[in-house]
C-alpha positions as CSV (number, residue, x, y, z in Angstrom):
1,X,30.6,59.9,183.6
2,X,30.5,60.4,179.8
3,X,30.3,63.7,177.9
4,X,28.4,64.4,174.8
5,X,30.9,66.5,173.0
6,X,28.4,67.6,170.3
7,X,26.1,69.0,173.0
8,X,29.0,70.8,174.7
9,X,30.1,72.3,171.4
10,X,26.5,73.3,170.6
11,X,26.0,74.9,174.0
12,X,29.3,76.8,173.7
13,X,28.4,78.0,170.2
14,X,25.0,79.2,171.5
15,X,26.6,81.1,174.3
16,X,29.0,82.8,171.9
17,X,26.1,83.6,169.6
18,X,24.2,85.1,172.5
19,X,27.1,87.2,173.9
20,X,28.7,88.4,170.7
21,X,26.3,91.3,170.0
22,X,26.7,92.4,173.7
23,X,30.5,92.3,173.4
24,X,30.4,94.3,170.1
25,X,28.2,97.0,171.8
26,X,30.5,97.1,174.9
27,X,33.5,97.6,172.6
28,X,31.8,100.4,170.8
29,X,30.9,102.2,174.1
30,X,34.5,102.0,175.3
31,X,36.4,102.6,172.1
32,X,34.5,105.3,170.1
33,X,35.0,108.2,172.6
34,X,38.7,107.7,172.3
35,X,38.9,107.9,168.5
36,X,40.6,110.7,166.7
37,X,42.0,111.1,163.1
38,X,44.3,113.9,162.1
39,X,43.7,113.2,158.4
40,X,40.2,114.7,158.8
41,X,39.1,118.3,159.1
42,X,37.8,117.8,162.6
43,X,40.0,115.0,164.0
44,X,38.1,114.5,167.2
45,X,34.6,114.8,165.9
46,X,34.8,113.2,162.4
47,X,37.2,110.5,163.7
48,X,34.6,109.4,166.2
49,X,31.8,109.6,163.6
50,X,33.5,107.4,161.0
51,X,34.6,104.9,163.7
52,X,31.1,104.7,165.1
53,X,29.5,104.2,161.6
54,X,31.9,101.4,160.7
55,X,31.3,99.7,164.1
56,X,27.5,100.0,164.1
57,X,27.2,98.7,160.5
58,X,29.5,95.8,161.3
59,X,27.6,95.0,164.4
60,X,24.2,95.0,162.6
61,X,25.6,92.7,159.9
62,X,26.9,90.3,162.5
63,X,23.7,90.3,164.5
64,X,21.6,89.8,161.3
65,X,23.7,86.9,160.1
66,X,23.6,85.3,163.5
67,X,19.9,85.6,163.6
68,X,19.6,84.0,160.2
69,X,21.9,81.1,161.1
70,X,20.3,80.4,164.4
71,X,16.8,81.0,163.2
72,X,16.2,83.2,166.2
73,X,14.6,86.3,164.9
74,X,13.0,87.1,168.2
75,X,9.8,88.9,169.1
76,X,9.5,92.6,168.5
77,X,8.1,94.2,171.6
78,X,7.1,97.9,171.4
79,X,6.4,99.9,174.5
80,X,4.9,103.4,174.7
81,X,8.3,105.1,174.6
82,X,9.4,103.0,171.7
83,X,6.5,104.2,169.7
84,X,7.1,107.9,170.6
85,X,10.8,107.5,169.8
86,X,9.9,105.9,166.5
87,X,7.7,108.8,165.6
88,X,10.4,111.3,166.5
89,X,13.0,109.4,164.4
90,X,10.6,109.3,161.5
91,X,10.0,113.1,161.7
92,X,13.8,113.7,161.8
93,X,14.3,111.5,158.7
94,X,11.5,113.2,156.8
95,X,12.8,116.7,157.6
96,X,16.3,115.5,156.6
97,X,14.9,114.7,153.2
98,X,12.9,118.0,152.9
99,X,15.8,120.1,154.2
100,X,18.9,118.6,152.5
101,X,21.7,118.2,155.0
102,X,25.1,116.5,155.0
103,X,24.7,112.8,154.3
104,X,27.1,112.1,157.2
105,X,24.7,113.6,159.7
106,X,21.8,111.6,158.4
107,X,23.9,108.4,158.5
108,X,25.0,109.2,162.0
109,X,21.4,109.6,163.2
110,X,20.5,106.4,161.4
111,X,23.4,104.7,163.2
112,X,22.2,105.9,166.6
113,X,18.7,104.5,165.8
114,X,20.3,101.1,165.0
115,X,22.4,101.4,168.2
116,X,19.2,101.8,170.1
117,X,17.6,98.8,168.5
118,X,20.6,96.6,169.2
119,X,20.6,97.7,172.9
120,X,16.9,97.0,173.2
121,X,17.6,93.4,172.1
122,X,20.0,92.9,175.0
123,X,18.8,90.8,177.9
124,X,18.0,92.8,181.0
125,X,20.4,90.7,183.0
126,X,23.3,92.1,180.9
127,X,22.4,95.8,181.3
128,X,24.9,96.1,184.1
129,X,27.7,95.5,181.6
130,X,26.5,98.4,179.5
131,X,26.8,100.7,182.5
132,X,30.2,99.2,183.4
133,X,31.4,99.9,179.8
134,X,30.3,103.6,180.2
135,X,32.2,103.9,183.4
136,X,35.3,102.3,181.9
137,X,35.2,104.8,179.1
138,X,34.7,107.6,181.6
139,X,37.8,106.5,183.7
140,X,39.9,106.3,180.5
141,X,38.9,109.9,179.6
142,X,39.4,111.2,183.2
143,X,43.0,109.7,183.3
144,X,43.7,111.0,179.8
145,X,42.7,114.5,180.8
146,X,44.9,114.4,183.9
147,X,47.8,113.3,181.7
148,X,47.2,116.3,179.4
149,X,47.3,118.6,182.4
150,X,50.7,117.2,183.3
151,X,52.0,117.5,179.7
152,X,52.3,113.8,179.0
153,X,49.8,114.1,176.1
154,X,48.9,117.2,174.1
155,X,45.4,118.6,174.1
156,X,43.2,119.0,171.0
157,X,42.8,122.7,171.4
158,X,45.7,125.2,171.4
159,X,43.9,127.4,174.0
160,X,43.2,124.7,176.6
161,X,45.6,122.3,178.3
162,X,42.9,119.6,178.9
163,X,40.3,118.4,176.4
164,X,40.4,114.6,176.7
165,X,39.9,113.2,173.2
166,X,37.4,116.0,172.5
167,X,37.9,119.3,170.7
168,X,37.5,121.5,173.8
169,X,36.9,121.2,177.5
170,X,33.1,121.7,177.3
171,X,32.1,118.5,175.5
172,X,34.8,116.7,177.5
173,X,33.2,117.8,180.7
174,X,29.7,116.9,179.4
175,X,31.0,113.4,178.6
176,X,32.4,112.9,182.1
177,X,29.2,114.2,183.8
178,X,27.1,111.6,181.9
179,X,29.3,109.0,183.6
180,X,29.4,110.5,187.1
181,X,26.0,109.3,188.5
182,X,26.5,105.9,187.0
183,X,29.8,105.5,188.9
184,X,28.1,106.7,192.1
185,X,25.2,104.3,191.9
186,X,27.4,101.5,190.7
187,X,29.4,101.8,193.9
188,X,26.2,101.3,196.0
189,X,25.0,98.3,193.9
190,X,25.3,95.0,195.8
191,X,25.6,91.4,194.8
192,X,24.7,88.2,196.6
193,X,28.3,87.2,196.2
194,X,29.3,90.2,198.3
195,X,28.2,88.3,201.4
196,X,30.7,85.6,200.6
197,X,33.6,87.9,201.4
198,X,32.2,88.4,204.9
199,X,32.0,84.6,205.4
200,X,34.5,81.9,205.3
201,X,34.7,81.3,201.6
202,X,35.8,83.7,198.9
203,X,34.4,83.0,195.5
204,X,35.7,84.4,192.2
205,X,32.3,86.1,191.6
206,X,32.5,87.7,195.0
207,X,36.0,89.0,194.3
208,X,35.0,90.4,190.9
209,X,31.9,92.1,192.5
210,X,34.1,93.8,195.1
211,X,36.7,94.9,192.6
212,X,33.8,96.4,190.4
213,X,32.4,98.2,193.5
214,X,35.7,99.9,194.2
215,X,36.3,100.5,190.5
216,X,33.1,102.5,190.4
217,X,34.1,104.4,193.5
218,X,37.6,105.3,192.2
219,X,36.1,106.4,188.9
220,X,33.6,108.7,190.7
221,X,36.5,110.3,192.7
222,X,38.8,110.7,189.7
223,X,36.0,112.4,187.7
224,X,35.1,114.7,190.6
225,X,38.8,115.7,190.8
226,X,39.1,116.4,187.0
227,X,35.8,118.3,186.5
228,X,36.9,121.6,188.2
229,X,39.8,121.9,185.7
230,X,37.4,121.9,182.7
231,X,35.7,125.1,184.0
232,X,32.5,124.0,182.4
233,X,29.6,125.5,184.4
234,X,27.0,123.4,182.5
235,X,28.9,120.3,183.6
236,X,29.0,121.5,187.2
237,X,25.2,122.0,187.2
238,X,24.7,118.6,185.5
239,X,26.9,116.9,188.1
240,X,25.2,118.6,191.1
241,X,21.6,118.0,190.0
242,X,22.2,114.4,188.8
243,X,24.0,113.4,192.0
244,X,21.4,115.1,194.3
245,X,18.7,113.2,192.3
246,X,20.6,109.9,192.6
247,X,21.2,110.3,196.4
248,X,17.6,111.3,197.0
249,X,16.2,108.2,195.4
250,X,19.0,105.9,196.8
251,X,17.3,106.5,200.2
252,X,14.6,104.1,199.0
253,X,17.1,101.2,199.0
254,X,19.1,99.4,201.7
255,X,22.4,100.7,200.2
256,X,23.3,103.7,202.3
257,X,23.8,104.3,206.0
258,X,20.6,103.4,207.9
259,X,20.6,106.7,209.9
260,X,20.9,108.7,206.7
261,X,18.2,106.6,205.1
262,X,15.8,107.2,208.0
263,X,16.6,110.9,208.0
264,X,16.1,111.3,204.3
265,X,13.0,109.1,204.4
266,X,11.0,111.3,206.7
267,X,8.6,113.5,204.8
268,X,9.5,116.7,206.7
269,X,13.2,116.1,206.2
270,X,12.6,115.5,202.5
271,X,10.9,118.8,202.2
272,X,13.7,120.5,204.2
273,X,16.3,118.9,201.9
274,X,14.4,120.0,198.9
275,X,14.3,123.6,200.0
276,X,18.0,123.5,200.9
277,X,18.8,122.0,197.6
278,X,17.0,124.8,195.7
279,X,18.8,127.4,197.8
280,X,22.2,125.8,197.2
281,X,21.4,125.4,193.5
282,X,20.4,129.1,193.1
283,X,23.6,130.1,195.0
284,X,25.7,127.8,192.8
285,X,24.0,129.2,189.7
286,X,24.8,132.8,190.6
287,X,28.4,131.8,191.4
288,X,28.8,130.0,188.1
289,X,27.3,133.0,186.3
290,X,29.7,135.4,187.9
291,X,32.6,133.1,187.2
292,X,32.4,133.7,183.4
293,X,29.9,136.5,183.1
294,X,30.7,137.4,179.5
295,X,30.2,133.8,178.3
296,X,26.9,133.5,180.2
297,X,25.7,136.8,178.8
298,X,26.6,135.5,175.3
299,X,24.4,132.5,175.8
300,X,21.5,134.7,177.0
301,X,21.9,136.7,173.8
302,X,21.7,133.6,171.7
303,X,18.5,132.5,173.5
304,X,17.0,136.0,173.1
305,X,17.7,136.0,169.4
306,X,16.6,132.4,168.9
307,X,13.2,133.0,170.5
308,X,12.6,135.5,167.7
309,X,12.9,132.7,165.2
310,X,10.2,130.6,166.8
311,X,7.1,132.8,166.0
312,X,7.8,132.7,162.3
313,X,7.3,128.9,162.1
314,X,5.9,128.0,165.5
315,X,4.2,124.7,164.8
316,X,6.6,122.6,162.7
317,X,9.7,124.7,163.1
318,X,12.3,125.8,160.6
319,X,13.6,122.2,160.0
320,X,16.5,120.0,161.0
321,X,19.8,121.8,160.7
322,X,18.2,125.1,160.1
323,X,19.4,126.7,163.4
324,X,23.0,126.7,162.1
325,X,22.0,128.0,158.7
326,X,19.7,130.8,159.8
327,X,20.6,132.0,163.3
328,X,23.4,134.4,162.4
329,X,21.0,136.2,160.0
330,X,18.6,136.8,162.9
331,X,21.5,138.0,165.0
332,X,22.4,140.5,162.3
333,X,18.8,141.8,162.2
334,X,18.8,142.1,166.0
335,X,21.9,144.3,166.0
336,X,20.8,146.2,163.0
337,X,17.7,147.2,164.9
338,X,19.6,147.7,168.2
339,X,23.0,149.3,167.2
340,X,23.7,150.4,170.7
341,X,22.8,147.2,172.5
342,X,25.1,146.2,175.4
343,X,25.0,142.7,174.0
344,X,27.4,143.7,171.2
345,X,30.5,142.9,173.3
346,X,29.3,139.3,174.0
347,X,28.2,138.5,170.5
348,X,30.2,136.1,168.2
349,X,29.7,133.7,165.3
350,X,27.6,130.9,166.7
351,X,26.4,127.6,165.2
352,X,25.1,126.3,168.6
353,X,22.0,127.3,170.6
354,X,23.6,126.4,174.0
355,X,20.2,125.1,175.0
356,X,18.8,121.9,173.4
357,X,15.2,122.8,174.1
358,X,15.6,126.2,172.4
359,X,17.2,124.5,169.4
360,X,14.5,121.8,169.3
361,X,11.7,124.4,169.3
362,X,13.4,126.4,166.6
363,X,14.0,123.4,164.3
364,X,11.0,121.2,165.1
365,X,8.5,123.6,166.4
366,X,6.1,123.3,169.3
367,X,4.9,119.9,168.1
368,X,8.5,118.6,168.4
369,X,8.9,120.1,171.8
370,X,5.7,118.6,173.1
371,X,6.7,115.2,171.7
372,X,10.0,115.3,173.6
373,X,8.3,116.6,176.8
374,X,5.8,113.7,176.6
375,X,8.7,111.3,176.4
376,X,10.4,112.9,179.4
377,X,7.2,112.7,181.4
378,X,7.0,109.0,180.7
379,X,10.6,108.5,181.6
380,X,10.6,110.3,184.9
381,X,7.1,109.7,186.2
382,X,8.1,106.4,187.9
383,X,10.9,105.9,190.3
384,X,11.1,102.2,190.1
385,X,11.4,99.6,187.3
386,X,8.3,97.7,186.2
387,X,10.2,94.4,185.7
388,X,8.2,92.7,188.5
389,X,5.0,93.3,186.5
390,X,6.2,91.6,183.3
391,X,6.4,88.0,182.4
392,X,9.1,88.0,179.8
393,X,11.9,85.5,179.7
394,X,14.5,88.0,180.8
395,X,12.4,89.1,183.7
396,X,11.8,85.6,184.8
397,X,15.6,85.1,184.7
398,X,15.9,87.9,187.3
399,X,13.1,86.7,189.4
400,X,14.3,83.1,189.4
401,X,17.8,84.2,190.5
402,X,16.9,85.9,193.2
403,X,15.4,87.7,195.8
404,X,14.9,91.2,196.9
405,X,18.6,91.9,196.3
406,X,18.4,91.1,192.6
407,X,15.2,93.2,192.2
408,X,16.9,96.0,194.1
409,X,19.9,96.0,191.8
410,X,17.5,96.0,188.8
411,X,15.9,99.2,190.2
412,X,19.4,100.7,190.8
413,X,20.3,100.1,187.2
414,X,17.0,101.9,186.3
415,X,17.9,104.7,188.6
416,X,21.4,104.9,187.2
417,X,20.1,105.2,183.6
418,X,17.7,108.0,184.6
419,X,20.3,109.8,186.6
420,X,22.7,109.7,183.6
421,X,19.9,110.9,181.3
422,X,19.2,113.8,183.7
423,X,22.9,114.7,183.8
424,X,22.9,115.0,180.0
425,X,19.6,117.0,179.9
426,X,20.8,119.5,182.5
427,X,24.1,119.9,180.6
428,X,22.1,120.4,177.5
429,X,20.3,123.4,179.0
430,X,23.6,125.4,178.7
431,X,25.6,123.5,176.1
432,X,25.3,121.4,172.9
433,X,25.4,117.6,173.7
434,X,23.4,116.8,170.6
435,X,26.5,117.7,168.6
436,X,28.8,115.4,170.6
437,X,28.6,111.7,169.4
438,X,29.9,109.9,172.6
439,X,27.4,111.8,174.7
440,X,24.6,110.9,172.3
441,X,25.7,107.3,172.5
442,X,25.3,107.4,176.3
443,X,22.0,109.1,175.9
444,X,20.8,106.3,173.7
445,X,22.0,103.6,176.1
446,X,20.2,105.3,178.9
447,X,17.0,105.6,176.9
448,X,17.1,102.0,175.8
449,X,17.6,100.8,179.3
450,X,14.8,102.9,180.7
451,X,12.4,101.8,178.1
452,X,13.3,98.1,178.7
453,X,12.8,98.5,182.5
454,X,9.8,100.8,182.4
455,X,7.7,99.1,179.7
456,X,5.4,97.7,182.4
457,X,2.3,95.9,181.6
458,X,1.3,98.1,178.7
459,X,2.9,96.8,175.7
460,X,2.2,96.0,172.1
461,X,3.7,92.8,170.8
462,X,4.2,92.5,167.0
463,X,5.3,89.3,165.7
464,X,5.0,85.9,167.0
465,X,3.3,84.4,164.1
466,X,5.2,81.8,162.1
467,X,4.5,83.6,158.8
468,X,6.1,86.8,160.2
469,X,9.2,84.9,161.5
470,X,9.7,83.3,158.1
471,X,9.3,86.6,156.3
472,X,11.7,88.2,158.7
473,X,14.3,85.5,158.2
474,X,14.1,85.0,154.5
475,X,13.3,88.5,153.2
476,X,13.9,91.2,155.8
477,X,17.2,90.0,157.2
478,X,18.9,89.3,153.8
479,X,17.7,92.7,152.4
480,X,18.9,94.4,155.5
481,X,22.4,92.8,155.3
482,X,22.7,93.9,151.7
483,X,21.8,97.4,152.6
484,X,24.3,97.4,155.4
485,X,27.1,96.1,153.1
486,X,26.2,98.9,150.6
487,X,26.3,101.4,153.6
488,X,29.9,100.3,154.4
489,X,30.9,101.4,150.8
490,X,29.1,104.7,151.3
491,X,30.9,105.3,154.6
492,X,34.2,104.4,153.0
493,X,33.7,106.9,150.1
494,X,32.6,109.6,152.6
495,X,35.8,109.0,154.6
496,X,37.9,109.3,151.5
497,X,36.1,112.5,150.6
498,X,36.7,113.9,154.0
499,X,40.4,113.2,153.7
500,X,40.6,115.0,150.4
501,X,38.8,118.0,151.9
502,X,41.5,118.1,154.6
503,X,44.2,118.0,151.9
504,X,42.5,120.9,150.1
505,X,42.4,122.9,153.3
506,X,46.1,122.3,153.9
507,X,46.9,123.6,150.5
508,X,44.9,126.7,151.2
509,X,46.7,127.3,154.5
510,X,50.1,127.4,152.8
511,X,48.8,129.9,150.1
512,X,48.6,127.4,147.3
513,X,45.2,128.7,146.3
514,X,45.0,127.3,142.7
515,X,46.0,123.8,143.8
516,X,43.6,124.1,146.8
517,X,40.7,125.0,144.4
518,X,41.4,122.0,142.3
519,X,41.4,119.8,145.3
520,X,38.1,121.3,146.6
521,X,36.5,120.9,143.2
522,X,37.1,117.1,143.2
523,X,34.9,116.6,146.2
524,X,32.2,119.2,145.4
525,X,29.5,116.8,144.4
526,X,30.0,114.7,147.6
527,X,30.0,117.7,150.0
528,X,27.7,120.2,148.4
529,X,25.3,119.9,151.3
530,X,28.1,120.7,153.9
531,X,28.1,124.4,154.9
532,X,31.7,124.4,156.3
533,X,33.0,122.8,153.1
534,X,31.2,125.3,150.9
535,X,32.5,128.3,152.9
536,X,36.0,126.9,152.7
537,X,35.7,126.3,149.0
538,X,34.2,129.7,148.3
539,X,36.9,131.4,150.3
540,X,39.6,129.5,148.4
541,X,38.0,130.5,145.0
542,X,37.9,134.1,146.1
543,X,41.6,134.1,147.1
544,X,42.4,132.4,143.8
545,X,40.7,135.2,141.9
546,X,37.9,133.0,140.6
547,X,35.3,135.5,141.8
548,X,32.2,134.5,139.7
549,X,32.4,130.9,140.9
550,X,33.2,132.0,144.4
551,X,30.0,134.0,144.5
552,X,28.0,131.0,143.3
553,X,29.5,128.6,145.9
554,X,29.2,131.1,148.7
555,X,25.5,131.7,147.9
556,X,25.0,127.9,148.0
557,X,26.7,127.9,151.4
558,X,24.0,130.3,152.8
559,X,21.5,127.4,152.8
560,X,23.6,125.5,155.3
561,X,25.7,128.0,157.3
562,X,26.0,131.7,157.7
563,X,28.8,133.6,159.4
564,X,31.1,136.6,159.0
565,X,33.7,134.6,157.1
566,X,31.1,133.8,154.4
567,X,29.9,137.4,154.0
568,X,33.4,139.0,154.0
569,X,34.5,136.6,151.3
570,X,31.3,137.4,149.4
571,X,32.0,141.1,149.7
572,X,35.6,140.6,148.5
573,X,34.5,138.8,145.4
574,X,31.7,141.3,144.6
575,X,34.2,144.2,145.0
576,X,36.7,142.5,142.7
577,X,34.0,142.3,140.1
578,X,33.2,146.0,140.7
579,X,29.7,145.1,142.0
580,X,30.1,147.6,144.8
581,X,26.5,147.8,145.9
582,X,26.4,144.0,146.5
583,X,29.8,144.2,148.2
584,X,28.6,147.0,150.5
585,X,25.6,144.9,151.5
586,X,27.7,141.9,152.2
587,X,30.2,143.8,154.4
588,X,27.4,145.5,156.3
589,X,25.7,142.2,156.9
590,X,29.0,140.7,158.2
591,X,29.4,143.7,160.5
592,X,25.9,143.4,161.9
593,X,26.4,139.8,162.6
594,X,29.2,140.5,165.1
595,X,29.4,144.3,165.6
596,X,32.4,144.1,167.9
597,X,34.6,143.0,165.1
598,X,36.8,145.5,163.2
599,X,37.4,143.6,159.9
600,X,34.1,144.0,158.0
601,X,34.0,147.7,158.6
602,X,37.7,148.0,157.8
603,X,37.1,146.3,154.4
604,X,34.2,148.6,153.8
605,X,36.2,151.7,154.6
606,X,39.0,150.6,152.2
607,X,36.4,150.1,149.5
608,X,34.9,153.5,150.0
609,X,38.3,155.1,149.9
610,X,39.4,153.3,146.7
611,X,36.2,154.4,145.0
612,X,36.5,158.1,146.0
613,X,33.8,158.1,148.6
614,X,35.9,160.0,151.0
615,X,33.1,161.1,153.3
616,X,31.9,157.6,154.0
617,X,35.5,156.3,154.3
618,X,36.4,158.9,156.8
619,X,33.2,158.3,158.8
620,X,34.0,154.6,159.2
621,X,37.7,155.3,159.8
622,X,36.8,157.5,162.8
623,X,34.4,154.9,164.1
624,X,37.1,152.3,164.0
625,X,39.6,154.5,165.7
626,X,37.3,155.1,168.7
627,X,35.7,151.7,168.6
628,X,35.8,149.7,171.9
629,X,38.2,146.7,171.6
630,X,36.9,143.3,172.7
631,X,40.3,141.5,172.5
632,X,43.5,143.4,171.8
633,X,45.6,142.2,168.9
634,X,48.3,143.3,166.4
635,X,45.7,143.1,163.6
636,X,43.5,145.8,165.3
637,X,46.6,148.0,165.7
638,X,47.3,147.6,162.0
639,X,43.7,148.4,161.1
640,X,43.8,151.6,163.2
641,X,47.1,152.6,161.5
642,X,45.5,152.3,158.1
643,X,42.4,154.2,159.2
644,X,44.6,157.0,160.5
645,X,46.3,157.2,157.1
646,X,42.9,157.4,155.4
647,X,42.1,160.4,157.6
648,X,45.4,162.0,156.9
649,X,45.2,161.3,153.1
650,X,48.7,159.8,153.3
651,X,48.1,156.5,151.7
652,X,47.2,155.3,148.2
653,X,44.5,152.7,148.3
C-alpha cells in the first residue's frame, strides 16, 4: 500500500485549520476566569478584562488570516435571535457614543460581540467541548476556593476568606452557579462508546467518555460543597431553580431512572411537583431573606429608588452607564424627602442595581426591556433543539453519525445551555453578573449555542454569491485584520495607562500627594471618561491643596459616578476657597446620600464652628452625639469627642 504524503499533509493541515479557532476559544474560557494582575487598580477585574481583550483580538486575527489563506469565508447565516441580538448590540454601541463612557468598557462589549461571532462559527458537533471547558474552569475555581478556606492561598478581599479569583464571594458564587447545571447535565449525557465498556472491548473513546462523565459528576459535587461557604443567596436561588429546571426536562430523555422518569412524566405528578417546587422556593426565599435581612432590605431600597428613575425617561432610558452616574443623586433626593425613613440604616454607596432587569429599564428604557424579553421568549419557548429540521452540513454530520442517542445528546447540550442561561438570569435578579466578565463570557457561550441549536427552519442566509465571497476575502478580511492589529495597540496603551493609575494611587496612599497628582495628571486624557479615576484624581488634588483644579475634576466626575467620597472632597475644596455656601450644599448632599454616616455632618459641624455659626454647629453636634451607630468604630468615637468639645466650647477649630 502506498501513501500520498502530500495528501496526508494537506489533510492534517486542514484539520489543524479547522480546530485551531475552537482550541483558542476553549483556552479563553478556561484561562480568563483565573487571571489577576496586582499592578492594576482592580486586579481581579481589570486583569481579566485585559487578558480577555488580548485573547479575543488575537483569536480574531488568527481566524481571519486562516479564512484568507484557505479561501473559506463561509456562509453567514442569521436566525431570528441573531438579528435581535444584533439590534441590541447596535443600540448599546450608539448609546455608548452618545453617552461617553470608559473606552475599556466599550472595547470589552465589542470583544464579547466578537466572542459570540466566533462561537457561532463553531460546528455543532464541537459544542460539547465548549461546555467541557466551562466545567473545567468551574472545577478550577471550586478547588481554588477550597484552598483559600484552608489558608493555602489568600483571598482577594480582606473581609472574606474565600473569593476564588474574584474580588468578593458574590461574583465567585455567580460564576460557580453558571457552571452547576452544565455539570449535572453533562453527567447524564451518554455516548455510543459508553456501551463498549459494558461489552467485551474497551475502546479509547469509551474510556474518555466515562472519564468525562465522572469528571462532570465530581465537579457538580465539589461546587455544591463550596457554594454554602460563599453565603450568596442569589447564587443559592440560581442553583435551585436551574437544577429544578434541568431535572424537570431531563425526564424527557432516557438518562435517568425509568421509575423516576415515569413518575415525573405523568401530568398530575408534574403539576404536584410544580406546586411543591413553588412552596419550597417560597420557603427558601424567606429563609434566605432572614439569613441576611439588612442586606436584603438594602437591595429593596435600591430597587425602590431606581424605579423612581424610570418615569423620567421611560421609553429610551437614561443611557448606558447612567445608573452608576445618577443613582446616588436619586437616593439623596429620596432621603431628603424622607428624613425619618427606616431605610436609612440599610443605605450605602451603590454603583450596582442588584437586579439586571431594573438596571436595563433604567438605562435602556421600556424598549430595551421589551427587546430583551422578546429574546428570552424565543430562547425558552422550545424545549428541544431544532437541528432535525435543518439541512446544514453540521446537522448532517450529526444525523449521519448517528441515531437517537446522538440527537438526544444534541438536545441535552441545548438543555444545558438553557439551564446555564437560566442560572445566570436568576442570579442577576439579585446581583450584578453584567459587571463580571467571566459570567458574561458564559452567558455569551450559552446564547450562541442556543441560537445555533434553535434556529430551526426560519433563517435568513446572506452570502453565498461568488461576488460576496470575493469581496469578503479581498476587502473585508484584510481591513478587519488591520483594525484588530490597531486594536492591540489600543489595548496595550490602555493597559500601560491603568498601571500608571495604580502607581498614582499608591503614592496617594502613602501621603505623597504632590507626586500622586503629577502621576494622575499624566493619564488624564486617557481616563477622563472613567468616574473612579476622576474621583481619585480630584481627591488627590484636594489633599494636595490644588482646590480650583480639584473642583473642576470632581465636577467632571459627576457625569460618570456619584458618591459620598466625591461630595465630601468637593465640600473640602469649596471650604478651603471660602466658598462656604457651595461647601454646605456639597456636605448636605453627601449626608443625604447615606444618612447613617457621621463624616459629612461632622465636616459640616466643624465648618459652622470655624465660621462662628455656633447655633448650627451645636445643633449638628447634638445630632451626632445621639445618632444611631450602624457600625461601631474608633473614628465615630473620635467624632463624638470633638462634638462634645464643640458643645463645651473647649476646643479651637
